[in-house]
N, C-alpha and C positions, 0 to 999 in steps of 0.2 A: 221476596223476589229480587228486590233491588240489591240486597246483600249478595245473592247468588251471582248477579251480573257483575257486581264490583269484584268479587273473587275471581270470576272468569276473566275479566279484563286484566286484573292484576297478574293472574297466571300467564296470560298471553304476553303481557309486557315483559315479565320475567323470562319467559321462554325466548322471546326475541332478543333480549339483552344477553342471555346466556349463549345463544347461537352466534351473536355478533362477537362476543368475547372469544368464543371458541375459534371462530374464523380468523380473528386477528392473531390469536396465538399460533394457529397453523401457519399463517403468513410469516410471522416472525421466525418460527422454527425453520421454514423453508429458506428464508433469506439467510439465516445464519449457516445453514448446511450448504447452500449454494456458494456462499462466499468462502467457506472452508474448502470446498472442492476446487474452487478457482485458485486458492492459494497453493493447493497441492498440484494442480495441473501444470504449473510453470516451474516445478521444483528442479527440473533438469535443464531449463532454458537458460541461455546466457543472461547476465544481469540486466542488460539494457532492454530485454523483452519481458522482464518480470513487472508485476504491478504491486504497488504499496499504497493502499488507501490510507490517507493521513489526516491529521488535524493540524491546523495552523496555530502557532503559539499555544501549544497544548497545556502548558503550565499555568497560563493566564486564565484561571477558571474561578467563577463565582463560588464553586463548591469549597474553596479554601478560605472564604471570608469568615472572620470571627471578630469579636469586639476589639481584639488586639492585632488583627491581621486582615488585610483587605486588598483584593485586586478590584479596584473601583471601576475599571473599564474593561470588563472581561471579553475575551474571544470565545470562551467556552463556558458551559454550564456544568458539565460532568467533570469528575476528577480524572486524572490520567488513567487510573486503574479501570474506571468505568468506561472511558473511551476505548481502551483496549478490549474490554469485555464486549463492547458493542460491535466490534469487528474491524477497527482500524489497526494497522500494523506499522505505522510510522508516526512518531511523535516528535515535537520540537521543544527544546529547552534553550532559552536565551540566558546565557551565563554572563553575569556582570561582576566585576571587581568593584565593590561599592560598600557603603556603610552597612554594617551588620546589625543584628538585633540589639547589641549593647550600645550602639550609636557612637562609641568611642574608638572603634577599630573597623577595619574593612575585612570583608570575606567574599566568597563567591556566592552570589544570590541569584535566584530566579526572578528576573525583573523584566517588565515590559517598559523599556525605556530607550532613550537615544544612545548614540555612541558616547556622549558625554554623561551618561547615566541620568539624564533628566527624565523624571517620571519614576525613578527607583525610590524605594522606601525601606527603612529599617524593619517595617512590618511585612515585607516580602518573605517568601520562604527561602531558607538556605538550600543550596543545590543538593546537599546531602539528603534532604527529605525527599526530593524528587528522584534521586538515584535509588534510595531505599524502596520507594513505592514501585519503581520499575522492577527492581530485583524481586520483590514479593510476587509480582504478576508473572514474571518469567519462571519462578520456582513452581508456581501453581499451574503453568501451561508449558510443560517441558518439550512439546513437539512444535512450538510456534517460533517463528523468526520475526524479530522487530528491528526496524531501521530507526536509529536515534539521530536526529539532526541537531547539532549544537551550534547555535549562533554565538560567536565569541566576542565579548567585550571585556577581556581579561587583563589588559594592561601588562602582559608578559607573565602572568601567573598560571600559565598552562601546566607547569610541573606540579603545582598543588592539585589542580583538577585531575591530572593523570593519577596522582596518588589516591585521590578519593574514588576515581573510577575503579582502581584496583581493589580498594577496600570493599566497595559495595557490589561491584559487578564483574570483578576479575574472572570468576569462574564461567561467565556467560559470554564474554567478549571474543569475537573472532578478530584477531589482531593482525595488523599488516605484516608482522614478523613471520607469520605462517606462509606468506606469499613471497617473501624476499628471496632473491637469489644469493648464492654464497658470497659474492663480492659486493653486494649492495651496501650502501651507507646505512648503518643501523639507526642513525639519527635523522635520516632524510625522509622527506614526505613521499607518500604513495597514494595515488587515486585508486578507488575501487575499480578493478579491471572489468571490462565488459564481459569477459569470458567467465567470470566467477558465477557459480550457480548456488542456489539454496541448498542443493544436495551436498556441495562442498562444505558448506557451513555446518550442516547436520552431521556429516561424516567426521568432522573435527570435534563433535560433541559440544558445539556452541550454538547460541541463539540470537546474539546481538551484534549488529554492525553499527559503528558510530562514524558519522561523517560530518565534516565541517567545510566551510569555504576558505580557501587560501592556505598557503604553506607557512606554517608558524616555525620560526627559528630563533627569534630574539627573546630569550626567556630570562625571567628573574627568579632567584631562589632555587636554581637547579641544584646547587650544592646541598640543599636541605632535603631533596627528594631523590630517590634512586630511580623512580619511574621516568621513562622518556615519553613525552607527549606523542611523538610521531610513531610510537610503537603501540598506541592504544586507539588512535583516531585516524581514519582515512581522510586525506585532503582532496575532496572532489570525487567525481564519478566519471569514468570513461576516458576517452582520448580526445579531448577538445584542444586542438593544437594552439589556438589563440589564447587559451587560459587553462593550462593543463591541470591545475589543482582547484577546479571549481565545478559547478554544475549550473545549468541555466534554469531560471525560474522567473515568473512574472505574475502580476495580479490579473485575475480573470477579467477585470475591467478593460485590460489592454489586449485580451485574447480575441483574434478576429474570427474564430470559429471555422467550421468545415466549409469548403474543402481546403482553405489555406492552412488552417490548424496551427498558425503561428510560425510556419516555416519561412515566411518572407520577412518577418520583423522581430521575432523572439528567438527562434531556434536556428537561424540561418548559419551560425558558426559551427553547428553540429549537424551538418546535412545528412550524415549517415546514421544519426540517432545512436551514437555510442554511449550516451549518458542516459540517466533517468531524466525525463522532462517534467518539471514541477509547475503547476498552476495553483495559486492559492487565492483565497478571498480574505477580506478584512472587514468585519462587522463592528469594530469598536466605534464608539461615539466620536472619539477624537479624529480618527481617519475620515469618517463621514462628514465631520464638521468642516474639514479642509476642502474636500470635494466628494461628491456622492459616489460611493463604491457599488459596483454591481455585486449582487449576491449569487452564490453558486447554488443553483436550484436543480431539481431532478433532470430537466431536459438538458441542462449544462453538463451534468455528470455523464449522461448518455453520449453527448457529443465529445466529451473529453476521452471516453473509452474508445470511441470510433476514431478519434484523431491520434491515438497512440500516446496520449498524455498519461504516463504510467505512474505519476506521483501526484494525484489530485489531493489538495489539502483544504479541509473544510473548517469553517467556524460554526459555533453553536450546534454541535452535534447533539442529537437526542438518542435515547436508548433504542427506539424503534424508528430511527430517521429514515425517511423514504428515499433519501439519496443513496443509502446503502443498497436498497433494492434496485435503484436505477443503475448502479455499478455492476449489476449481474448481466454479463454479455453471453453467458454460456447456456445453462440449463433453461428449458421452458418451465414455466411456473408449474409447481407441484411435482416436477421431476428432479432426480430419478425416482421411479416408483418401484417399490419392492415387489419382486416376483414377475415383473414385466419383461425381463431379459437382461443379459449381461453385456450386450454390445450397444453401441451408440450411433445414431444418425443425427445429422443436423437437418431439421425440417425447416425449409425456408420461411422466414417471417414468423417463426414460432420459437425456435431454439432447439437445444439438444434434447433428445428423448431416447430412453433405453428400450431396446427391442430384442427379441430372440436373434441370435447370431446367424441363424439359417434363413431368416426372412430376406426378401429381395428389396434392394434399394436401387435408385437410378444412377448413382454416381459415387465417386471416391475422391477423397482429398489427399493430395500428394505434396511432398516438399523436396526440393533439391538440396542435397547435402552440400555444405559449404556456403552457397549463396543464400540459403534459407528462403528462397522464393517458393511460393505456394501456388498451386493450381488445382482446379477441379476437372476431373475427366468424366465424360458421360459413358457409363457402362453399367448394364444391369447385372447384379449378382449378389452373393451373400457377403457378409463381413470377411469371411476367411479368404476370399479372393483378392483382398485389397492390395497386399504387397506385390502380388504377381502383376496386377494391372498397372501399378505405379512403376514397377521395374521395366515394364514394356516401353515406357517413355525413354528410359536410359538407366544405366547402372547406378547413377548417383541420385535417383529418385526413389523415395520411400513413402509408404503409407503413413499418414501422420494425423495430428490434431492441432488446431490453433491453440495458442497459449495466452492470448490476450485479446482484448476487444477489437483492436485494429486488424489483427489477422482474421478474426471472425468476420469483420465487415468486408474484407477482401473476398472471403469465401462466399458470403451472402451476395455480393455484387456479381461475382462470377456465375453463381447459380441462377440468378435472375436473368442475366444476359443469355444463358443457355436454356432457359425455361425448365430448369431442373427443380423438382419439388423436394427431393431428399438426396443426401449423400452420406456414405459411411465415413466415420472417423475412427482412427486407431486409438480407441479409448474403451477399455473393458473393465468389468468388475471381476476381481480375483475370487478364488474360492473362499478366501478369508473375509470377503465383503468389502475390500478396498477398491476404489476406482483408480485405475492405472493408465497413464498416458504413454503410448508408444510401446 
């Protein structure tokens, strides 16, 4: 009898464990799918409205530690390849001109060190290893776009790095030359324009944007390399008049949160948000020994999305990191659901849900062409009536869908003030099964 009860209890425990594993797997699958759809929903949006989930000091990972090679104070646990597989689409490489593996010469190394290379080691990885790892991931994921941020400590050796970028990533890089006008200086710096879209990059058959801070012009060894640094790497993002070849970033410890969102103390020089806004964390022991650093947690990620911080950079990312789920501002959990309909509403306080297009909803989301101002109108009807209702506001108004967490928060607040429970979005599933915005 006892044996039967033991078997029954064991069976019950195994069943509960299997159900838990299955539920966790379903959650992970939904998170990955929802993040993928979010990356696609802003494909035609101007660059300053796009979102790139990122890792901070992506190269500084414990996964690369070996008896002869060690990052002793890592920001990350996963390799760069694994970070990208987990769902991030922006990585950071710190490039230092410092002692190489043979210790008798210098080379470009991936180092977590100071401007004077303090903290660098001959046991660090050569940057070519990082470029090859990125190339391998891009080849395996031909529809994905990655933003690579290179922090430079190169002592004028940018031409060598440009040559290595061509060797390892030349086929993937969306180069500034594509955007230069006929009379532009071919050696001059160029920031990523706010008007650039992911669709522009994909149409060019490319997958990789490279950005750095500052306009580099004083080079060494240019006579040894045919590649021009400023033809491979964008200097800055957007149109920040006070610092045209840069972008603005800050540690989350200094981020004041909503509703200020850093506009008063961090991003005040870019009041119209022409650039990507980057907030990062630093969990290294060294940084926290100097002063305690705030960690970027789930609730912080939700607030960053709401605040239009479209370049959040995480430390210690894990494969099933809950902060990735917290970055989902669009679909309600478990949606979209197969067979439930090809049109989408936003259900207040729940998220986007797919329904039959001929079902009734209480409102529509519209955007003004040019200003890109969004508003919600109260009107009962089917999805098909959306453009007509928006055009009734004015000829420059069109039926639309939010493309980032900030825009969705604007819609949510408007619906709450209007006591609307649901509103149609111009977001539909094609006959081929793709979700299409606009």
